[in-house]
N, C-alpha and C positions, 0 to 999 in steps of 0.2 A: 504493500500500500504506500509505503514511503517512496519507493522508486516511481510509482505512478504519480504521486504528488509532485515529485521533482520534475518529471517530464511535463506535467501541466504547467508548472512554473516556467520551465524553459520555453514552452510554446508561447506562453503569454509574453515572456520577455522578447522573443523574436517578433511576435505580432506588434508589440509596442514600438520596437525599433523600426519595423517596416510598415508602420501604420499608414504612411502616406501612399504606399502602393495598394494596400488592402482597401483603402477608402477611395483613392483617386481614380483607379481604373474602372470600378463599377460606376462611379459618378460620371465619368467621361462617356462611358458606353451608354448609360441611360440617357444622358443629355443629348447625345448624338441621335439615339432612337427617337427621343421626344421631338427633336428638331425636325426629323424626317416627317413625323406625323403632323406636327403643328404647321410646318411650312409647306407641306405638300398640298395638292389640290383636294377639294372636297370629294369624298367618295359617296356613291349611291348604290343601293342594293335593293333587290326584290327577290321574292321566293315564289317558286312554282311548285304546286302540289300535284303529285302523280298518284292517283288512286285507281287501280285496275284489279279489283278482286276477281273478276271473271277470268283473268289470265293466270291465276295462281290456284293450285289445288284442283279439285274436281276429278274428272275422269283421267284414267291413266294415259289417254291419248294426248293430253295437253303437254305443253313444253316444260312446265314447271309443276311437278307433283311431288307428293311425299311430305314428310315432316319438316324438311329443310327447304320447302318450295319458296317460302317468303324470302329467306336469306339468299337463296340462289338467284331469285329474280332481282333482289336489291344489288347483289354483286354484279350480275350481268348488266343491269342498267347503268350502274356507276362506271363500269368498264366501257360501255358503249358511248357514254357522254364524252369521255376523254380519248376515245379511239381516233386515230388519224383521219379515217374516212368521215366520221360524223363531224369532227372539228373543221375539216376542210369544207364540208357542205354548209355548215353554219356560217363559216367565214364568207363563203360565196353569197349566202342569202342575206347577210347583214352588213357586210363590208368591214367587220371588225377583224383585226389580225388574229391569226391562229394562236400566237403566243399569249395575247391578252385574254383569249377565251380560256386557255388552259390555266392561267393564273387566277382568273376571276370565278370560275365555276367550282361549285362544291356540292356533292350529293350526300345526303344523310337518310338513313332508314328511321322511320318513326317507330321506336320501340322494337317489338318483334313482329310487327305487322308487315303487310306488303305495300303499305303506303310510303312514299318517298317525298323528300323535299329537295328541290334543286335551287340553289342560291347563286346569284351572279352579282359581282361587285365590280364597278367601273367608274371612271371619272366622268364619262358622258352619260347623263341621265337618260337621254333619248334612246340609247342603245340597249338599256337593261331589259325592258319588256320584249323587244323583238328577239334578242338573243335567247331568252328563256323559251319563248314560243317556238323558235326554230330548233332549239336544242331538244325539246320534248318531242317534236314532230320527227326529227331525224333519228333520234335514239330509238324511238318505238318502231319506226320503219326499219331500222337496222336490225332489230331483234326479231320482228314478226313478218314484215313484208318480204324479207329475204327468205323466210321459210316458205312463203307462197311461191317465190321464184324457183326454189329448189324442188318443191313438190311438182310444179309445172314441168320442170325439166325431166323429172322422173316419169311423169305421165307420158311425155313425148317419147322418151327412150323406150318405155314399155310398149307404146303403140307401134313404134318402128320395129321392135322385135316381133310383135304379133304379126305385123304386115309381112315381114320377111319369112316367118314360119309358114304363113298361109300361102305365100307365093311359092315356097319350096314344095309344098304339097301339090299345088296345081301343076307345077312343072313335072313332078314325078308322075302324076296321073296322065299327063299328056305324053310323056316318054313311054310309059308302059301301056298306054291305051286302055286304061281301066279306071273306073271311078269308085272310090270308097271300097277298096279290095277287102278290108277287114269285115265290113258288113256283108259283102258278097260271099266271103269265105264262110261266115256263120250261117247265112241263109242256105248255102249249098250243103253244109253239114246237116242241117235240119231237113232239107229236101231228101238227101240220101237216106237218112234215118226213116223218113216216112215211106219212101219207095221200098225199102227193105221190108217194112211191115206189110205193105201191100203185096209184095212178092210172096211172102210167106202165106198170106191169106189165100192168094190165088192158087198157090201150089196145094194148099190144103183142100180146096174145092175141086181140084183137077183142071183148072184153067191154065193150061200150059202156054197158050198164046199170050195171055195177060202177064204171066210170070216172066216170059221172055222179054216182053216190052219193058217191064219194070227193071229187068236186069240190064237192058241197053241204057235206060235212063240213069241207072246207078253207075254204069261204066262211064258215061259222059260226065256225070257229076264228079266222079273221082278224078277224071282227067283235069277238070277245072281246078280241083283242089291241089293236084300235083303242080299245076302251073302257078297258082297263087301262093302256095306255101313258101317257097324260097324268097318271094318278094315281100312278104309281110313284115319281117324284122326291120327293114329300112323304112317302110311306110309307118310302122308303129313308132319308130324313133322320131319321125317327123311329127306325128300326132302328139307325142309326149312334149316335144318342144313347143308346139302350138298351145297345148294345155297349160304349160308352165308360163308362157307369155301371157295367156289370158288371165291366169291367177295374179301375175305381177301387175298387170294393168288394172285389175280390180282393186288391188291393194294400194297402188299409186293414186288412183282416183279417190279412194277413201282418205288417204293422207292429204291430198290437195283440198278436199272438202273441209277437213279439220283445220288445215293451215289458214284457209280463207276465213273460217269462223273466228280463229284467234286474231287474225289481222283486223277483222271488223270490230272485235272486242277491244282492240288497242287503238281505236280511233282517237287521235290527240284531242279533237274537239269534245270528246266525251269523258276522257280520263284525266285531262290536265286542266289546271286553272292557274293563271298567273296573277300575282298580287301587284299592287302599285309600288313603284320605285320610291324609296325613302332615303333621306340623307343618313349616312353612317355616323354614329356618335363618335366624336374624336376621343372622348374619355374612354370608351370601350377599346378603341384602337390603341390608346396610350397604354392601358392596362395589359392589353393582349401582346404589345410589342416591347414596352419598356421593361416589364418584369422579367421576361426570359432573357433579354439582352443584358440587363444588370446582373442577373444570376450567372450568365456566361462570363461577364467581366469579372465577377468575384472569383469564379473558378480559375480564370486565367491569372488573376492576381496571386491567388494561393500557390499556383504552380510556379509562377515567377519568383515568389519569395522562397519557395523550397529550393529552386535552382540557385538563387543567389546565396543562400545559406550553405548549400553544398559546396559551391565554389569557394566561399570564404573558409570553410573548414579544411578544404583540400589545400589551400595556400598555407594555412597555419600548420597543417601536418607536414608539409614539405619543407618548412624552415628548419635549419640545423639547431640542435640544442646547445645552450651556453655551457662552457667548460666550468665555470665557477664565477662567483661574484668577484669583481675586480677590487683589489685593496691597494692602498698606497704603497708604492715600492719603497723598501728600506733604503737606508743610506748605501750608496754605491750601486744600487740596482737601477734598472731602466724598464720602461713600459713598452711592450711591443705594439705593433699597429692594431692587433685584434684584442687589446686590453688584457693580455696575459702577462703576468708579472714574471720577469726574467731576473733571477738572482745572480750576483757576481760569483765567479769561481773562487773556491777556497784554496789558498796557496799552501797551507800547511795543516797537517792533522794534529790532534791533541797530543799524542805521544811525542811527536817531534818537538812541540813547544816545551815539554818537561825536560827533554834532553838538553836543550839549549840553556835552561836555567841552571842546570848542574855545571 
């Protein structure tokens, strides 16, 4: 606990010594942000409400279904608003630069519902409402009219496939000089079965002439079966392709009908409403800009103080330690250039002095 208290005291001492940085940088940053807000042009903003409950939930055939349908619709609409295609279209409709549109548009979801708010802020009041109107129209068209175009292309592709399959069947029948060989084959089988029954009955009653006639008809029918049999696989393959194309066309037409229904439900005149443009409060703008900028300035000041303290400690750690405290040199001594006392050399030892006295 004592060491913690010492560290806090050290921090406070450093903060007091660098107080001009900790206070000055946030103040300068906040003053600069405040000047931008106060000296800048008056901003105007309006809000457009997008409420399209018929586009979310409902049948599984709709584009946005399930428990996350509202969130999916909100995310898709927000992405569409800032997509390059929609931004360029709105810029062409209103004459507002694309960069200004990206900076001024903001989309928010109202709670967990499918309702959205689109806010646009600009210097020119006359452009606010047109931009919101064009943005709602283009974004909804981007999400739902494009689905109609895709479904229309699918119907066209399925129709072309069915036309090609039907043409292939007609060409096959012309080449083989037979129409609907599958049905002809089945009818011939039934005819042969009936002739065999008649032949048996005639033989039973002793009508040999009738039995012979039935046998000739059976032989002719069997000949037709032998001719049609090898051709049936190719023809049946063509029939399968036609049936598949018919099923695909029916599915594509159903998808087109559903896409058109969703596009009608996304009519901008029915699902969007644009409010009146109002001046943006400068006080709110100050709070929204000055506080974050001042906080960032304080963080920068703390980092700068930490760097300065680290550099100061590094310089102190790199300075060589003193040999000792300098004292006045005794008589006969001299002081060196680095304040180290240099004593004079001793010319005689103590034993030598005693021998001279004797």
